[in-house]
N, C-alpha and C positions, 0 to 999 in steps of 0.2 A: 327483398324478403316480403312474403305475405303472411298474414295472420288468418287462421281458419278456426272457427268455432261451430260446434254443433251439440245437440242434446241427443240422449238415447235413454231408454227406460229399462230398469232392472225389474224382474219378477219379485214378489214379496219373499222375505226371509233368505235372500242369497247373498247378502252383502259380503259376509266374510268369505264365502267361497269365490266370489267375483274378485275379491282382493287377493286372495291366496294365488289364484290363476295368474293374475297380472304379476305379483311378487315373482312368480316363477315363469316369467315370459320366455318363450322359445328363442334362443339366440338367433336362429335363422329369420325368424319373423322380425327381430329387432334390426338386423342387417338389412332385410328387405325394406323396412320403413325408412331407414337411414339413407339406403341407396336410392330410394324414390325422391329424396330431398326433404323429408320430414325431420323436424327437430324440435326440441322444447315442447314436447307432447305431454301434456298433463291431463288426467281425467279426474274431475271432482264429483262429489256425490251430495245431493241434498237428502239427507236422512230420511225426513219425514215422508216424502214423496217417492223415494227410490229413483229419482230423476238424476241421470248422469250429465255433466257438462264437460265436454272436451274441447281443449284449446291446443293448437299446434302451430308452429311456423312452417311455411313451405318456401323452399328455395325458388327463385325466379324461373329456374329451369326444371322444376320437379315434375315427376311423372306419376303423381298420386292418383291421378284419374285412371291409370292402368292397373292399380293394386288389385281391384276386384277380380281380375282375370288370373292372378297368379295362384298357384296350387296351395302355397303356404298360407295365404289369406283365406283361402276357401276352407282350408283345414282348421284354421284358427276359428272361423265363424262357426263351424259345425261343433267345435269343441265348447264354444261359449253359448250356443242356441239354447240350451236348457235354462240358462239365467236371465236372458234378456228377451224383450219383444223383438221379433225377427219377421223377415219376409220369407216366402216359401224357400228361397235359396239359401237361407240361414243368415243372410246378411242383416245387420241391426237396423231396426228402424231408427233412422236418424233425422233430425230436423235440423237445417242449417240455420245459423244465428247471424244476423246483420250487426256489423259493429257500428255502435252509435257514439262511441267515446274511446279514446285512446290517449294515454299520457305517457310519454317516453321519458 
């Protein structure tokens, strides 16, 4: 099992809408993420900056790198694009984080 973490950036004033949309995450998207080998996926918010911190576990045989090519992920990105910093294809601007400490 691998751990993966990254940051994303919310636009100002959209925290409650971002949370609402995730509270109502589409079942098809949840299944797609799990089927790709993603588990224990959490997103945390630094309120003052609007910076999101995401952490997830990836199975050793995960297919997470293929997710950007799926229709459901593209649809979710388009749905969320008005709330976050995104690339022209609506994918969120993500910055990978390097693990420097872990305590099991």
